[in-house]
C-alpha angles and dihedrals in degrees: 000000000000121000088253090051090051094051091048089054092047091050096045103043104073107167136048088247090056091053093046090053095043092046093051091048092050089048092056092043089054091045092235118179120236096207107126107081096313129096099200142021089244090058090049097051093043090053092046094048092050090049094053091049092048092242122145112261090242095044117137114272086234088079089064095058096073122096115263132223116253091247089054090050091050092050091049090049092053093049093048090045089056092049095046107034096035097033087228109163117244093246093061091049095050095032091229138094128181121228129174088351093306131106121236135184116246139172137161092293091076139033117264109258111253105133118142085225085090091074091055093047091054087055090047085241091290123200099011097058109054101186131031107269116239095198123036128185122197104198117201087012102179105177090002093241096133096049095039092049089050091048089054090049091052105039095182093056132099121221138212117197110198129185138152093224117081087198090058092047090054089057091045090052091053091053092045090055091045089059095041092242099130095113094052096042136075123190117209128185102222142154093232106296097347097105094038101069113151092018120127127199137186092212129024115192122188141173096179129179105280108159120115114241095246090051094053089054089055100048121115119275092261091071094059089073090062122083107269092215088066091058111031122079109172129283098316102028093247102095093102100030091052092053093047096050092042094051104029098092094067089059099047123093117225110291091016124130144205119232117187149152133235103163114209091352095087093118091052093051092048091047090054092050109030092162094054114094099218115193108216115202126225106227120214093196097049133262129100143220100059112145138184124207127177121223094252092051093058125094115271 
């Protein structure tokens, strides 16, 4: 849109409701993908407009009916333009993503939290985890959201956040500090289990890279803003999941379990480990490919 066109939009759209409607329409027109924590373009634009105006994400729609100052309208335009013209996901524009009912800082150094593991954390992994874990590992932790949410759910636990990316660990450290969990949390730069030799955990959580290389190349433009190393896992998507399942038993205490996610690649994981009795969880809030395996069910 030309500068003149932008100024016209800013002058004409007077209320928050106007901006939500216009933004959603422009999202559809640009064929943007709502795949980073939002189900629809309307949800995304409403969240973004509320953020720019400093309104809580669950605030009443009535607050969006009032007329906006011109500076407010210009700020909303800039944010929506970034989302629509650049295909930049909302979480990177706002610097925040919600996971398991908790806000986390995110930027382009980490994937945007969207794992269905959040549903299990809010249920304290019942009925699959019978006793509160004392030591938790979040492998391929990214922003740290999975491990930190689990540590909040189990306040007596200690946590290890492990990732190969120093940039991701810097974001995880920021989130660890934000929740005051520094004394209970250790951050480790590690290629999967390589730097964790001799460690034992009651619960290993992992949302590893599991997308085949060809599939990453075909993803919508929004995904190009995310670190590719957090998505891609070799030609078949199983490079990381195979290593994790093959090695996890050595790092689990007696009675411990591995809980992970492989999305649509459940058949590939089952084919790689035909003797492992994966338990696949039916998720009420959407998503697929979440499995649970006890220590004594994993390969020796």
